[in-house]
N, C-alpha and C positions, 0 to 999 in steps of 0.2 A: 114625636111622643107616640106615634102609632104603633112602635115595637114594644111598648112597655107592658109588663105583665099585668093582665086584667083580673087575675084570680090569685089566690094564695099559692095554689099548686104550681101556677105559672112561675110565681116569684121564686118558689124553692128550686124549681128545674133550672132556672137562670142562674142562681147562686152556685149549684153544682157545676154548671158548665164553666163559670169564671175559674173556680178552684181548679178544675181539670186543665184549663189552660195555662194556669200559672204553674201547676206541676211540670206540664211539657216543656214549658218555657225554661225552667230551672233545670230540667234534664239536657235540655239542648245547650244551655250555657255551660254545663259541667263537661259534656262531650268536647265543646269547643275548646275549653280550656285544656283538656287533655291533649288534643291535636296541637295547639299552640306549644304546649311543653315538648311534645316529641320534636316538632320542627326546631325549636332552640336547641335541644339536645343535639340533633344532626348538625346544625350550624356550628356549634361548639366544636364537635369533632372534626369537621372540615377546617375549622381556623386552627386548631392544635396541629393537625397534619401539615397545614401550609407553612406553619412557622417553625417546625421541627428542624433542626440543622440536618444537612446531609452528611451521610457517612462517607468516609474516604476522600474528603477534600471537595472541589468544585464539581459541578455536573448536576443534571436533574436528579430529584429524589428517587424516581423509579430506576434510573441507571445505577445510581449508587446503592439501592437495595439489591439490585440484581448482582453486582459485583460482590458485596458483602455476603450474599446467600451463596454465591459460587464458591467464594474463597473459604468462608468459615464452615459451609455445609459440606461441599464436594471435595475441595482441595485438602482440607483439614481433616475431616471425619469421614469422608467417602459416602455422604448420604447422597443418594441418588433420588432426590425428591422432585427435581424438575429435569426431565429429558431433554438434552440439547442436541442430540445427534440427528443427522439427516435421516437416517433409517429409524424413525421413531417407533415403529412397531417391533423393532428387534432390540430389547434393552441389552443384550448379550453383546452386541457391537461395541457398546461403551464409549463412542466417541461424544465428547461434550464440546461444543463451541465455546470459545472464551467470550465472555462479555466484552462490549465495545471499548470500555475504558482500558482494560488489560490488553486487548488487541491493539489498540491505538498507541499504548506504550511501546509494545514491541515493534510496531511499524516505524515509530519514531526512532528507536534505537537502531533498527536495521538501516534507515537513511543515514544515521550518523556513522555508522560502523562501515557499511558496504559502500565502497566508492562508486562502483558502476550503477548501483540502484539509485545513488543521488543524483546522476547525471543523465540516466536513460529515461525513457517513456514508460510510465508504470500505468496499467489499466487493471481495474477490479471486474471479473467476469462471473457470470452466474453459471457457466457451464464449462466443461472440459473441451468442448469441441469448438474453441474460440476461433474465428477467422476474421481477417482484415483485409480489405482490398486496397491496393495501392495503385494510383493512376501513374502508368509509366510514360503516357504522352498525353497531351492537351487537346483540345478541340481545334481543328485546323479553321483558318480563315482565308480570305482572299480579298483582292480589290477589284472593283467593278465601276464602271461609269454610271452617270444618273439613271440611263434609261436601259442599261443592259440587263441581261437575265441573271438571276442568282442561282448558279448550280449548287448542288448539294456538296457540303464540306465533309471531311473525314471525321470519323467518330474517335473518341478517346479509347486508349487500350489499358486495360487493368491486368494486374497480377494478385494473386491471392497469397497471403501469409498466413501460415498456420503454425505458431510457436510450438515446438516439441515441449512436453511437460512431464514432471515427475513429483513425487512425493518427498518433499524436504521433511527431515524429522530430527528431533533432539530428545534425549533421554536423561534429563538431570534427576538427581536423587538428593533427598534431605532425609535425615533420621527423624523418627518419630517424635523424640524429645524435642527437636527443633521446631516442628509443626506445632506441637501441644503449647509451646511457649507463646504466650499472646504478645510478647514484645518482639517476636520475630516477624519481620515485615515479608509475609510469603509472597504477595502480590509483586512487590518490586524485585524480589530475588528471582523469582520465576521468570518475569519479563526480562530481566537482564540475562539470565542463563540461556534463555531460548533465543534471545536477539544475537548474543556472541556466537553461539553455534550456527544459527541460520546464516549470519552473515559471512563466517568463514566458508560455509559450504557453497552458498549460492554465489559469493564473489568469484570464487573458481569456477562455477559453472558457466556464469555470464562471459567470462573470458575465453575459456577452453572447452566448455562441456561438449560432449558427443552427440548430444541430440538424441540419444537413446535412454529412455526413462529418467531423462534430466534436460534442462534447456541446452539449446546449441548456442555455443559461444560465438562471438563475432571473430574470433581468430580460426574458428572450424570452416567458416564459409569459404567457398571457392575464391581464388585469387588470381589476378592477371595483371600485366603491365598496361593493357590497352586503357585509353582515356574514356571518360564519360561520353555515352551516346554510341560507343562502338562495342563495349562489353555487354555481354548478356546480363539481364536483370538478376540480381542476387549474386553476382560476382564482384569482389571487392578490388580495387585497384592498390597496387603497391609500387614503391620506388626503391631501387637497390641503393645501398650505403657507399658503394665503390670500393669496398673492401670485403674480401671473402671470409675474414675472422674477425673484424672489429667494426667500429664506427666510421673508421677512415679519416683521413686529414681534412677533407672538405666537407664535414657533417654539416657546417652552418649553412652551406649552400643547399645541401640536400634537404634540410629542414625547411629551408624557403621554398623549394620546389614542392615539398610536401603540403605546405600551407597553400600554395597557389593552384595545386591540383584540385583543391576544393572549391567548389562553385562559391561565388560571393555570397549568395543568400544562406549557405550552409555555415560560412565563417561567422556570422554573427552567432555567438554562443558556443564556438567550437573551443575545445580544450585538448590538451597534450595528456596522454595516459602511458605511464611507464612505471616500473618498480624503483626502488630506492637505490638499488645497485646502477641501473642505468642513469638514473637522475644524477648520481654522484659523478658519473663521467661527464654528462652534459653540462654539469655546473662548472666544469674547469675549461669549457670552450670560450674562446675569445675571438673577436674580430680581428680584422688586420690593424687596427688602431689600438688594441690592447683592452677593449671593452668587453665585459663579461656578456654571453648572450643571455644568461639566467639573471633574473631580476627578483629579489626578495619582495614579499608583500610590505607595503609601506604603511599599512594599517593592520593591527591586530585583528585576525580573522580573516583578512583578505588574502587570497591564494597567492603563491609564488607564480611568477610568469616567465615563460620562455619565448623569446621574440614577440612579446606583447600579449601572448595567450596563457590563460591559467594552465598549470600542471597539477594534474591528478595522480597520486600515488597508488597504484594497484599491485599489491605485492605478487599476484598471480599472473602477472605479465611476465614472458620469458625474459631471461638474462641475455646479455650480447653473446652470440655464438653463431657460427656459421649456419645460414639457412633459418635462422630464428626471425621473429617479428618483435622486436623489444619495445618499439614505439608505435603508438596509434595516434592519429589526429583526426578530429571531426566533431560534428554536432551529434552527440549520442541521444539527444531528446529527439531527433529526426531519424537517427540510423538504427536504433536498438530497442526492441520492444520487449518488455517484461509483463507478462499476463499472469495474474493471481486468480486461481480458479475457486478459492474457498477461503473462509476465514480460518484462523488457526484453531486446531482441535486439540484437546487435552484427555489422555486416558490416564486415570490414576491407578498405579499398580502397587500395592502394599505387600504382595506375596511373593515376587520373585526373589527379592535381595533383602529379606528381614535381617535388621530391624530398620532398613531404610525403605523409604516410600519413592518410587520412581514416578515421575510425571512425563508420559510419552506424548509429545507434542508433534503434530504433523501439519503440514500446509502444502498445498498443490501449487506448483510454480511453473510457468513455461517461460522460454524467451528465445528470440531468434532476431537476425538482422532484418530491420525494417526497410530501410533504403540503403543500398549498397553505395550509393553515389555520396552519402553523407559522412562516410569514414574512410580514411586512408591510412596505409601501413607504410612503414619503412622496414625493408628486408636487409639482413646482412648478407651481401652477395657482391661479387666483383662486378 
């Protein structure tokens, strides 16, 4: 009771103080309610965004939104709202990287269509100056007694692989009316057109590319008859067919020699590669007891086999003719390297061929023989 007012004036001051405190408390409560309402509003927005269905099928909402913005904004209407080119400071360059979903669709189509891509080693690189080191010899070892000295052993040898590269391009066109039609699946059409053209061009380059502004095909590499360990690194071994003009009568024996010229480690995963015309001739071959060397796949989707190994048809392989190399056998995963230096880029061109809109797509690709011991060739020669 020591703090109780002792005079009327003190009692009046105490009453004013209580009223002021009540007003401040009510103001604080009002402000707190406003903060709570704002927090609830933000949480509602987050919940609605999380439950909103993704556009364009499966995938993260952010990626789906990126694809939709790219297709509807840039490909359909040419709106350059978000620059995707590597040289971001120069809009005139016009290169727009394809979103992941479309680029993945193109890559899947390429694997399905391009036979060499499906069996070779493919690496994604961030620079055009890609290099790969290959060990051409292992670390030496030796035997010694328990108390004998340990002299230094030899060090491994390395060789550098630098796949020649070039810009692969496709330039499909669609009419403006098709693009404006919302029922037209621009994304799937564009991925299919680019994949078909890219597969045709790169399939030829991986087999017989010159290495000048394009990949170096495995048939372009140097060739010799010397066995592994004798030939220079990068030189491929070939075996003659026994006939100067055709496959010869003893082709079954030559194919067996071709198989066993490959080291046993490489034979795990090895395949035959030839075009359909050569395969038609090979399918007619029989052993001495009348059995066919070629065996069809026993299950749907399983590859046909020749002498127990899968057969891959690559139409860019040469026909049977004097001096040609119509059949290859090897482990292409170990033997041939494909280096992709950039994502697919698309430039929209509505001006060159009105009323059509061209979609100029480019992709930088390199290729070269990685291990020349992993691929063997059959040459038509006596």
